[in-house]
PyMOL CGO cylinders between C-alpha atoms (Angstrom):
from pymol import cmd
from pymol.cgo import CYLINDER

trace = [
    CYLINDER, -15.37, -127.18, 55.07, -11.34, -126.71, 56.09, 0.3, 1, 1, 1, 1, 1, 1,
    CYLINDER, -11.34, -126.71, 56.09, -10.53, -127.32, 52.49, 0.3, 1, 1, 1, 1, 1, 1,
    CYLINDER, -10.53, -127.32, 52.49, -12.55, -124.52, 51.61, 0.3, 1, 1, 1, 1, 1, 1,
    CYLINDER, -12.55, -124.52, 51.61, -11.26, -122.12, 54.18, 0.3, 1, 1, 1, 1, 1, 1,
    CYLINDER, -11.26, -122.12, 54.18, -7.84, -123.26, 52.87, 0.3, 1, 1, 1, 1, 1, 1,
    CYLINDER, -7.84, -123.26, 52.87, -8.80, -122.45, 49.38, 0.3, 1, 1, 1, 1, 1, 1,
    CYLINDER, -8.80, -122.45, 49.38, -9.99, -119.01, 50.40, 0.3, 1, 1, 1, 1, 1, 1,
    CYLINDER, -9.99, -119.01, 50.40, -6.92, -118.38, 52.39, 0.3, 1, 1, 1, 1, 1, 1,
    CYLINDER, -6.92, -118.38, 52.39, -4.77, -119.24, 49.80, 0.3, 1, 1, 1, 1, 1, 1,
    CYLINDER, -4.77, -119.24, 49.80, -6.84, -117.10, 47.39, 0.3, 1, 1, 1, 1, 1, 1,
    CYLINDER, -6.84, -117.10, 47.39, -6.42, -114.41, 49.64, 0.3, 1, 1, 1, 1, 1, 1,
    CYLINDER, -6.42, -114.41, 49.64, -2.48, -114.43, 50.26, 0.3, 1, 1, 1, 1, 1, 1,
    CYLINDER, -2.48, -114.43, 50.26, -2.58, -114.93, 46.27, 0.3, 1, 1, 1, 1, 1, 1,
    CYLINDER, -2.58, -114.93, 46.27, -4.17, -111.52, 45.95, 0.3, 1, 1, 1, 1, 1, 1,
    CYLINDER, -4.17, -111.52, 45.95, -2.18, -109.82, 48.44, 0.3, 1, 1, 1, 1, 1, 1,
    CYLINDER, -2.18, -109.82, 48.44, 1.22, -111.41, 46.63, 0.3, 1, 1, 1, 1, 1, 1,
    CYLINDER, 1.22, -111.41, 46.63, -0.15, -109.99, 43.44, 0.3, 1, 1, 1, 1, 1, 1,
    CYLINDER, -0.15, -109.99, 43.44, -0.36, -106.55, 45.14, 0.3, 1, 1, 1, 1, 1, 1,
    CYLINDER, -0.36, -106.55, 45.14, 2.89, -106.76, 46.61, 0.3, 1, 1, 1, 1, 1, 1,
    CYLINDER, 2.89, -106.76, 46.61, 4.44, -107.66, 43.28, 0.3, 1, 1, 1, 1, 1, 1,
    CYLINDER, 4.44, -107.66, 43.28, 2.79, -104.81, 41.63, 0.3, 1, 1, 1, 1, 1, 1,
    CYLINDER, 2.79, -104.81, 41.63, 3.78, -102.76, 44.36, 0.3, 1, 1, 1, 1, 1, 1,
    CYLINDER, 3.78, -102.76, 44.36, 7.52, -103.94, 43.76, 0.3, 1, 1, 1, 1, 1, 1,
    CYLINDER, 7.52, -103.94, 43.76, 7.44, -103.58, 40.05, 0.3, 1, 1, 1, 1, 1, 1,
    CYLINDER, 7.44, -103.58, 40.05, 6.37, -99.87, 40.79, 0.3, 1, 1, 1, 1, 1, 1,
    CYLINDER, 6.37, -99.87, 40.79, 9.19, -98.98, 43.18, 0.3, 1, 1, 1, 1, 1, 1,
    CYLINDER, 9.19, -98.98, 43.18, 11.52, -100.76, 40.41, 0.3, 1, 1, 1, 1, 1, 1,
    CYLINDER, 11.52, -100.76, 40.41, 10.71, -98.38, 37.74, 0.3, 1, 1, 1, 1, 1, 1,
    CYLINDER, 10.71, -98.38, 37.74, 10.52, -95.47, 40.22, 0.3, 1, 1, 1, 1, 1, 1,
    CYLINDER, 10.52, -95.47, 40.22, 14.23, -96.67, 41.33, 0.3, 1, 1, 1, 1, 1, 1,
    CYLINDER, 14.23, -96.67, 41.33, 15.79, -97.22, 37.79, 0.3, 1, 1, 1, 1, 1, 1,
    CYLINDER, 15.79, -97.22, 37.79, 14.37, -94.00, 37.04, 0.3, 1, 1, 1, 1, 1, 1,
    CYLINDER, 14.37, -94.00, 37.04, 16.36, -92.37, 40.04, 0.3, 1, 1, 1, 1, 1, 1,
    CYLINDER, 16.36, -92.37, 40.04, 19.15, -94.51, 38.92, 0.3, 1, 1, 1, 1, 1, 1,
    CYLINDER, 19.15, -94.51, 38.92, 19.27, -93.10, 35.36, 0.3, 1, 1, 1, 1, 1, 1,
    CYLINDER, 19.27, -93.10, 35.36, 19.14, -89.57, 36.82, 0.3, 1, 1, 1, 1, 1, 1,
    CYLINDER, 19.14, -89.57, 36.82, 21.84, -90.22, 39.41, 0.3, 1, 1, 1, 1, 1, 1,
    CYLINDER, 21.84, -90.22, 39.41, 23.97, -91.53, 36.84, 0.3, 1, 1, 1, 1, 1, 1,
    CYLINDER, 23.97, -91.53, 36.84, 23.33, -88.73, 34.46, 0.3, 1, 1, 1, 1, 1, 1,
    CYLINDER, 23.33, -88.73, 34.46, 23.92, -86.19, 37.16, 0.3, 1, 1, 1, 1, 1, 1,
    CYLINDER, 23.92, -86.19, 37.16, 27.22, -88.65, 37.75, 0.3, 1, 1, 1, 1, 1, 1,
    CYLINDER, 27.22, -88.65, 37.75, 28.54, -87.93, 34.12, 0.3, 1, 1, 1, 1, 1, 1,
    CYLINDER, 28.54, -87.93, 34.12, 27.84, -84.39, 34.50, 0.3, 1, 1, 1, 1, 1, 1,
    CYLINDER, 27.84, -84.39, 34.50, 29.45, -83.93, 37.63, 0.3, 1, 1, 1, 1, 1, 1,
    CYLINDER, 29.45, -83.93, 37.63, 32.51, -85.79, 36.09, 0.3, 1, 1, 1, 1, 1, 1,
    CYLINDER, 32.51, -85.79, 36.09, 32.61, -83.25, 33.18, 0.3, 1, 1, 1, 1, 1, 1,
    CYLINDER, 32.61, -83.25, 33.18, 32.20, -80.40, 35.30, 0.3, 1, 1, 1, 1, 1, 1,
    CYLINDER, 32.20, -80.40, 35.30, 34.97, -81.62, 37.87, 0.3, 1, 1, 1, 1, 1, 1,
    CYLINDER, 34.97, -81.62, 37.87, 37.09, -81.87, 34.43, 0.3, 1, 1, 1, 1, 1, 1,
    CYLINDER, 37.09, -81.87, 34.43, 36.69, -78.69, 33.23, 0.3, 1, 1, 1, 1, 1, 1,
    CYLINDER, 36.69, -78.69, 33.23, 37.29, -77.27, 36.90, 0.3, 1, 1, 1, 1, 1, 1,
    CYLINDER, 37.29, -77.27, 36.90, 40.44, -79.09, 36.70, 0.3, 1, 1, 1, 1, 1, 1,
    CYLINDER, 40.44, -79.09, 36.70, 41.63, -77.77, 33.65, 0.3, 1, 1, 1, 1, 1, 1,
    CYLINDER, 41.63, -77.77, 33.65, 40.52, -74.48, 34.39, 0.3, 1, 1, 1, 1, 1, 1,
    CYLINDER, 40.52, -74.48, 34.39, 42.23, -74.52, 37.56, 0.3, 1, 1, 1, 1, 1, 1,
    CYLINDER, 42.23, -74.52, 37.56, 45.54, -76.05, 35.95, 0.3, 1, 1, 1, 1, 1, 1,
    CYLINDER, 45.54, -76.05, 35.95, 45.29, -73.37, 33.42, 0.3, 1, 1, 1, 1, 1, 1,
    CYLINDER, 45.29, -73.37, 33.42, 45.18, -70.34, 36.19, 0.3, 1, 1, 1, 1, 1, 1,
    CYLINDER, 45.18, -70.34, 36.19, 48.06, -72.12, 38.27, 0.3, 1, 1, 1, 1, 1, 1,
    CYLINDER, 48.06, -72.12, 38.27, 50.25, -72.05, 34.81, 0.3, 1, 1, 1, 1, 1, 1,
    CYLINDER, 50.25, -72.05, 34.81, 49.68, -68.36, 34.12, 0.3, 1, 1, 1, 1, 1, 1,
    CYLINDER, 49.68, -68.36, 34.12, 50.38, -67.63, 37.94, 0.3, 1, 1, 1, 1, 1, 1,
    CYLINDER, 50.38, -67.63, 37.94, 53.73, -69.58, 37.81, 0.3, 1, 1, 1, 1, 1, 1,
    CYLINDER, 53.73, -69.58, 37.81, 54.47, -67.33, 34.44, 0.3, 1, 1, 1, 1, 1, 1,
    CYLINDER, 54.47, -67.33, 34.44, 53.15, -64.32, 36.38, 0.3, 1, 1, 1, 1, 1, 1,
    CYLINDER, 53.15, -64.32, 36.38, 55.52, -65.03, 39.31, 0.3, 1, 1, 1, 1, 1, 1,
    CYLINDER, 55.52, -65.03, 39.31, 58.69, -65.74, 37.02, 0.3, 1, 1, 1, 1, 1, 1,
    CYLINDER, 58.69, -65.74, 37.02, 57.64, -62.15, 35.18, 0.3, 1, 1, 1, 1, 1, 1,
    CYLINDER, 57.64, -62.15, 35.18, 57.69, -60.71, 38.93, 0.3, 1, 1, 1, 1, 1, 1,
    CYLINDER, 57.69, -60.71, 38.93, 60.77, -61.97, 39.67, 0.3, 1, 1, 1, 1, 1, 1,
    CYLINDER, 60.77, -61.97, 39.67, 62.38, -61.04, 36.10, 0.3, 1, 1, 1, 1, 1, 1,
    CYLINDER, 62.38, -61.04, 36.10, 60.96, -57.21, 37.06, 0.3, 1, 1, 1, 1, 1, 1,
    CYLINDER, 60.96, -57.21, 37.06, 62.55, -57.42, 40.47, 0.3, 1, 1, 1, 1, 1, 1,
    CYLINDER, 62.55, -57.42, 40.47, 65.88, -58.27, 38.90, 0.3, 1, 1, 1, 1, 1, 1,
    CYLINDER, 65.88, -58.27, 38.90, 65.61, -55.72, 36.18, 0.3, 1, 1, 1, 1, 1, 1,
    CYLINDER, 65.61, -55.72, 36.18, 64.56, -53.35, 38.90, 0.3, 1, 1, 1, 1, 1, 1,
    CYLINDER, 64.56, -53.35, 38.90, 67.69, -53.74, 40.84, 0.3, 1, 1, 1, 1, 1, 1,
    CYLINDER, 67.69, -53.74, 40.84, 69.98, -53.86, 37.55, 0.3, 1, 1, 1, 1, 1, 1,
    CYLINDER, 69.98, -53.86, 37.55, 68.54, -50.21, 36.86, 0.3, 1, 1, 1, 1, 1, 1,
    CYLINDER, 68.54, -50.21, 36.86, 69.38, -48.99, 40.01, 0.3, 1, 1, 1, 1, 1, 1,
    CYLINDER, 69.38, -48.99, 40.01, 72.87, -50.14, 40.03, 0.3, 1, 1, 1, 1, 1, 1,
    CYLINDER, 72.87, -50.14, 40.03, 73.07, -48.77, 36.48, 0.3, 1, 1, 1, 1, 1, 1,
    CYLINDER, 73.07, -48.77, 36.48, 71.36, -45.26, 37.29, 0.3, 1, 1, 1, 1, 1, 1,
    CYLINDER, 71.36, -45.26, 37.29, 74.15, -45.02, 40.18, 0.3, 1, 1, 1, 1, 1, 1,
    CYLINDER, 74.15, -45.02, 40.18, 76.69, -45.80, 38.00, 0.3, 1, 1, 1, 1, 1, 1,
    CYLINDER, 76.69, -45.80, 38.00, 75.58, -43.03, 35.60, 0.3, 1, 1, 1, 1, 1, 1,
    CYLINDER, 75.58, -43.03, 35.60, 75.28, -40.42, 38.55, 0.3, 1, 1, 1, 1, 1, 1,
    CYLINDER, 75.28, -40.42, 38.55, 78.58, -41.02, 39.44, 0.3, 1, 1, 1, 1, 1, 1,
    CYLINDER, 78.58, -41.02, 39.44, 79.99, -40.66, 36.03, 0.3, 1, 1, 1, 1, 1, 1,
    CYLINDER, 79.99, -40.66, 36.03, 78.15, -37.34, 35.58, 0.3, 1, 1, 1, 1, 1, 1,
    CYLINDER, 78.15, -37.34, 35.58, 79.78, -36.50, 38.95, 0.3, 1, 1, 1, 1, 1, 1,
    CYLINDER, 79.78, -36.50, 38.95, 82.91, -37.23, 37.98, 0.3, 1, 1, 1, 1, 1, 1,
    CYLINDER, 82.91, -37.23, 37.98, 82.46, -35.27, 34.08, 0.3, 1, 1, 1, 1, 1, 1,
    CYLINDER, 82.46, -35.27, 34.08, 81.49, -32.29, 36.01, 0.3, 1, 1, 1, 1, 1, 1,
    CYLINDER, 81.49, -32.29, 36.01, 84.71, -32.40, 38.28, 0.3, 1, 1, 1, 1, 1, 1,
    CYLINDER, 84.71, -32.40, 38.28, 86.46, -32.72, 35.09, 0.3, 1, 1, 1, 1, 1, 1,
    CYLINDER, 86.46, -32.72, 35.09, 84.71, -30.21, 33.29, 0.3, 1, 1, 1, 1, 1, 1,
    CYLINDER, 84.71, -30.21, 33.29, 85.47, -27.72, 36.27, 0.3, 1, 1, 1, 1, 1, 1,
    CYLINDER, 85.47, -27.72, 36.27, 89.26, -28.65, 36.45, 0.3, 1, 1, 1, 1, 1, 1,
    CYLINDER, 89.26, -28.65, 36.45, 89.12, -27.94, 32.44, 0.3, 1, 1, 1, 1, 1, 1,
    CYLINDER, 89.12, -27.94, 32.44, 87.59, -24.50, 33.00, 0.3, 1, 1, 1, 1, 1, 1,
    CYLINDER, 87.59, -24.50, 33.00, 90.44, -23.17, 34.59, 0.3, 1, 1, 1, 1, 1, 1,
    CYLINDER, 90.44, -23.17, 34.59, 92.87, -24.38, 31.83, 0.3, 1, 1, 1, 1, 1, 1,
    CYLINDER, 92.87, -24.38, 31.83, 93.55, -21.78, 28.98, 0.3, 1, 1, 1, 1, 1, 1,
    CYLINDER, 93.55, -21.78, 28.98, 93.62, -23.63, 25.68, 0.3, 1, 1, 1, 1, 1, 1,
    CYLINDER, 93.62, -23.63, 25.68, 95.52, -21.51, 22.72, 0.3, 1, 1, 1, 1, 1, 1,
    CYLINDER, 95.52, -21.51, 22.72, 95.62, -22.79, 18.97, 0.3, 1, 1, 1, 1, 1, 1,
    CYLINDER, 95.62, -22.79, 18.97, 97.76, -21.77, 16.74, 0.3, 1, 1, 1, 1, 1, 1,
    CYLINDER, 97.76, -21.77, 16.74, 98.69, -22.91, 13.28, 0.3, 1, 1, 1, 1, 1, 1,
]
cmd.load_cgo(trace, "trace")
């Protein structure tokens, strides 16, 4: 009798282990699918990161060019102010000289 009990217990335990094996295999398949999906997502995210990094670098380069142009524009505006001031002074000088020359009387004779 004890032997039959042990055989029944062993058979029951074997069935339980078979069920556990099936369950673990199903989990393994599910985890494999999840791992593949995560690998694909990781690859896609890496590509997105690389594209975003390139875009950021491109924008930074354009921004630095803009800053250089802005500085150049500021220096050009400063030069323009200086030149306009010089032109205004020269015009004033021309007006003064014209006023002085208007008092002179030129007589031309051959």
